[in-house]
N, C-alpha and C positions, 0 to 999 in steps of 0.2 A: 195593849192599847188598840182601839178600833181604827181601822183604816178610814180614809175619807177621800172621795173624788168629787169633782164638780162636772157639770154637763159639758163644759169645754174640754176637759180631760177625756171624757168618754167619746166625744166627737173626734178628737185627735186619734184615739186608739182605733176607732171604727172607720176612719177616713171619710166621714160624712160632714155635711155643712154644719157649722156651729149654730146652736140655737140662739134666740134673742136673749134669753135669760141664762146664758152659759155659766154664770157664777153661782148658780144654785148647786149646793153640795149635797151629797147623799153618802150614807154609811150603811152598807148592807144591800142585798138584793133579794127580791121576792117575786114569785110568779103567781101567787094565790092571794086574792084580795081577802080571803078569810084569815090569813096568817100574817098580813102586813104589819110591820112595826113602824112607829113614827121615825121619819128620817131615811127610810129605805127607798131604793129605786124599784119601781114596779116594772117588770118586763112582760109585755103583752104578747104572749105566745099564741100561735095559731095552729089549729089542727083540722082534721076532716069534719069534726063535729063541734068545734068551739072557735071563738075569736076573742082573744084577750083584749083587743082594742076596745071592745064594748064595755070593758070593766075599768078602763083607765080612770074615768071620773070617780068611780066608786073607790078606787085605790087612793086617789088624792084626798077624798073625803075621809078615808080611814087613817090618814096621816102620812102617806107616801110623800117624799120630798119632790119626786118627779116621776115621769113615766117614759119608758122606752117603747115606742110604738111603730107600727108600719103605715099608719095613716094619721094625719094631723088631728088633734083634738083641742078643744078650748077649755078643758077642765083645769089646767094648770101648767107648770113647767113640763116640757117634753122634748124628746129627741127623736127624729124620724129616721128609720133605716128600712131598707127593703126587706130584710130577713131578720127578724128579732131573735130567732134561735141561733143563727150563725153569729149575730152580734153578741149574744150572751156568751157563746163559746170563745169568740175572739177576745172579749173582755177578760174572761177567766184565764185564758192562756197568757195574756199580758200581765195580769195580776200575779199569776204563779211565777212568771219569769223574774219578777222583782225580788223574789226571796230565795237566797242561796241556802235552802234547807234541805235535808234529806227527805225524800218522799218514797215511801214503800207502797207499791201498787200490787194488788192481788186479784186473781180471778180463779175460776174453777167451776166445774159442773155442780159440785156440792161443797158446802162448808165455808164459803168465802165470807159470809157475814159473821159467823161465829169466830173464824180465824182473825178477821179484822178486829173484832171486839177483844179477843184475848191478847192479840199483839199490842193493841192500844193500851190495855191495862198494864202490861209490863213496861212499855216505853214511858208511860205517864209517871212512873216512879222516879224518872230522871229528866224527862223532857216535858215541854209544854206542847201537847199533841192535839191536833185537830184530826177528826176522822169522818168518813162518810157517815151521814146520819141514816139510821135504819138500813134499808137496802136501796137507797137512791143512787144507783150505780150506772145509769144510762146516759144518753146524750144530753139530757137536761140535768139529772142529778149530779153527774160528775162536775160540770162547771160550777154548779151551786156549791158543792163541797169545796172546790178550790178557792172560791171567793170567801170561804170561812177562814182562810188563812189571815192571821192578824199580824201586827208588827212584832208581837212578842211570841209568836208561834216558832217552835224550834224543831218540830217534826210533823209530818203529815202521813196519814195512813188512808189510802184511797182504794175503795172497792170498784171493780169494773165488771159489768155484765154485758152479754151480747146475745143476739138472736141470729146474727148473720156474720159471715166472714168480712173482715175489714172494719168492724165497729170498734174493737179494742185498739186497733192501730190508730184510729182517729182520736180516741180518748187519750192514748199515750202522747200524742202530739200536743194535746192541751196540758196534760199533767206533768210531762217531762219527768218520769220516775227515775230515781237514782238506784233503786233495787226493786226486785219484783219476785212474785211466786205464782205458781198454779197449784191450787190445792189438790185437784184430781181432774181426770177426764172420764166422762161417762155419757151414756145416751141422754140427751136433754135438748129440747128445742129442735128436734130433728125435722120438724116441718120447715124451719128456716135453713138449717145447716145441711140436711140431706143424708148425712152419715156421720158416724163417730170420728171417722178420719178428718172430716171437715171441722168437726167440733174441736179436735186436737189442734188443727191448723189455726183456727181462730184464737184459741187460748194461747198458742205460742207467740202471738203477736205482742203479748205483754213482755215476753223475753226479748224480742227483737226491738222493742222500744227503749231498751236500756242504753245508756251511754257506754262507750267502749270500756270493757272490764267491770262494769257494774255488777254487784252480787245478784245471782239468781239462785233462789232456794228451790231445791229439787226434792219432790216426794219420791223417795227411793222404792216405795211400795207400789207405785203406779207406773206400768210399762210405758204409757204414753209420755209421762213426764221424763222418764229415763231417756226416751228417744229424743226429746227436746234437748236434754243435757248434752247428748252426743254432738249436737249441732252447735252448742254454745261455746265460745272460746274464752269468755270472761270468767270471773270468779264463780265457783259453784259451791253451795253449801247444802249437803245432803241431810235429810231427816227421814226417819222411818225405822225399818228393821235393821238397817245398817247405815253407816255414814258418820256425820259429825254430831248429830243429836239422835240417839238410839233408844227406842222403847225396849227395855229388857223384859218387862212383865206388866200385865194389866189384869187386875181381878177386882172383885167387889166385896165389901164387908157386909155384915149383917144388917146394916142400915141402908144398903144400896148405894153407898158412896164408892167412888172409883179409887183404887189404890194402884199407883203407878211407880215403877222404878225406871228412871230415865238416866242414861249416861249423857253428859258428864255431871249431872246435878244431883242425882240420888232419888230419894223417895218423896212422893207427893200424895196427898189425899184431897180429892176434889169432889164436889157435889154434882157429879155428872152421871146420867143413867145409861149412856150409850158409848160403846167401844169406838165407834166411827169418829167420835170427837177427839180421840187421841192424835189423829192426823193434824187437827187444828191446834191442839195443845203443843205438839212437837214443833210445828212451824212457828208458833208464837215464841217458844223458847229459843229456837234457832235465831230469830230476828233479835230477840232480847240479848242473847249472849254476844251477837255480833256488835251490839251497841253498849256493851259494858254493864248490862243490867244484872244485879246480883240478888235482888229480892224477887223471888219467884212465886212461892206458894200463896202468900197472902193476897197479892193482886189478882192472881188467877182464881182463887176461891171467890172473891168478890165479883169478878166478871161472870163466873159460872152461875152465881146466884141471880144475876140480872138477865141472863140470856132468855130470849123469847122462844127458843126452840126447846123441845123436849121438856115441857113443864109437867111436873108430876104433882097430882093432887088427889086427895081422898074424897070420893063422892059416895056416900052411903057405904056399902061393903066393898066397893071397888077402888083399887088403886088405878088411876087413870093417867096415862101417858099421852099428853096432848102435843102432837106434832102436826097439827092440822094446817099449818101455814102454807105448805106447798109440797110437791112431790115430783120425783122422777124415779126411774127404776133403781138407780144406785141408792138414793136416799130412802126409798121405801124398803128395800131389803135391809139396809143398815138399821132402820128403825125396828123392823121385825126381829132382828138379832138381839135387840135389847131384852126381849121378853124372857128368854131362858136365864138371863143374868139377874132378874129381879128376885129378891129374897122371899117374896110372898109365896105361899105353898099351894095356892088354889089354881083354878083354870087360867089358861092364856086365851084371851079373846081379842079379836081384831075387827075394827070397823073401818073399812077402806073405801076411798072414792077413786075415781079414774085418775090416771096420770095423763095430762094433756100435752099436746104439741109433739107427739111421737111419730107422726107420719104413717107410712104404709105398713110399718112393722108394729103398730100399736097393739094389735091383738096378741102377738107373740110375746111382747114385753109384759103384758098383763098376765099371760099364762105362767111366765117365769116367776112373777111375783106370787102367784098362787102356789107354785111349787115351794117357794121360800116359806110361805105360810105354814105348810106341812112340816118343813124341815125345822122350823123354829118351835114346834110343839103347840101350835094354836089348835085348840079344840073346837072353837066356833068362829067362823068367819062370816061377816055380814058386809056385802059390797053394794055399791050403787054407782050408776054411770053407764055410758054407752058400752064400755068394755067390761062391765061387771061379770057377765057370763063367761068371758074368757078367763078371768081371774078365778072364778068359782070352778071352772073346768080344770084348771091347772092344780088347784088345791085338792079337789076330789080325786083326781088321778094319782096324786102323791100321797093320799091317805088321810086327809083332814076329815075328822068324823062328821062335822056339821058345817056346811057352807051353803049360803043362800043369797040370792039377789033381793034386795028390798029397795023400793023406789024413793022413799022419803026419809028424812032425818028422824021424824017422829016414829016411824015404823021400826027403824033400826034401834032407836032408844027403847021402844017398847020390848023388842025381842031381847035386848041385853038385860033390861030390868027384870024380865021374867026368869032369867037364869042366874042372875048375880048372887054370889055368896061371899061371905068373908074370906079374904085371902086371894080373891080373883084379881087378875091384872088385865086392863083393857088398853090397847093401842088405838088411837084415832088419828088417821092420816089420809091425805088426798091432795090433789092439786087445788089451787086457790079457787078455781071456778066451781068446785064441788061444795064449798062451804061446810066442810065436815065438822067445824067447831060447833055447828048447830046441834049435832048429836050430843055433844057434851052439855050444852045449854038445856036440852030436853032432859038429859039424865039428872041434872041438878034439880030440876023441878019435880022429877018423879021420885028420886032416891034420897034427896037431901034438900027438901023445899025451904029450909031455913038458910041455905047458903045464898050469899049475895050473887046475883046473876052477873056473868061477864058480858 
């Protein structure tokens, strides 16, 4: 059953003057007029380059019941507050506090979105679960996710991201997690954090945000997570090569599906192409077992099929692994390590874009990725971006037969199309700003023009 508040309720929560039409009720919150649903509250956020107050009238016309603004408008019912983002967060915190339900919060340098989706799939076999939509895990996305909790919700799974120390601590104050996990710690967003040590400190805030004794799930394969566990005095549940949920073996069948043997549940077969996803699977199983889930393989298979990461498709003669969504050094190397595991017998090819926000050590991180390219048996590397030369240098020094910098998506696609043969496997990956999915779009038009364009 959907919740409902009125403007008087909201004014009381925010500690502001009640509006003239305080009895106007709303159910749901939206910050984007393009997605507003009838009866929702429009929250007019402000930023350096936008002012949501200018769209309040448009939101009302689109069906919003009322608007939360920082300047008065005449378009319809509204409530005025000095800081609409803080108001959104305060409202979400109030709403969350009304529900005595378990809330699992997770963060990490890699894998948090997949782990969230796998965990939700298992919990949903027993609970009515809400989860963070997509990767809306920041100071705006987190409160919007909390406001998705309804009267019939019995479990929440909330993803938390950060670019700076202190952000996750603030999100925990809103979400009040009852249990939490860090998937792993790796170099990511170093321009904001400055060092991996500070990345680890930021991620540990999700552990410190637990109530006394609340379960903390520990990646036993990650030394940073193990250091966190040494500091934690509450319940600890370990997963990885040792602990409570243990990966006994991982291999791939002739169709490229992952075959897992996991204690204490036994064998699973999942449509996953990448070994690094085992961490997220183990975490999901650990959470599921903690909450009495006994159906494992079916919900995980369904969740794996829906994942937006590591999509595998056939384009002409090429098997293409699309992980173009984003990249950091750990996820880039993990993606490259999928290539030797693929059952196809042809060449291993990689089209890689820069990894962004790595600070002063960016060139070194790109060189190390180049070394991994060679280690994973890639015969042809095509790279683009500011640090493409560093990546190429690392690959050539480590023995990659062919490695070159190309400036455009089209030129990379041309180079790949020229060498593509049946049985070849291509990995496409890079940070969001490099838009490496355009290489795949170009390849579709060149090698398989009848394929519907993505």
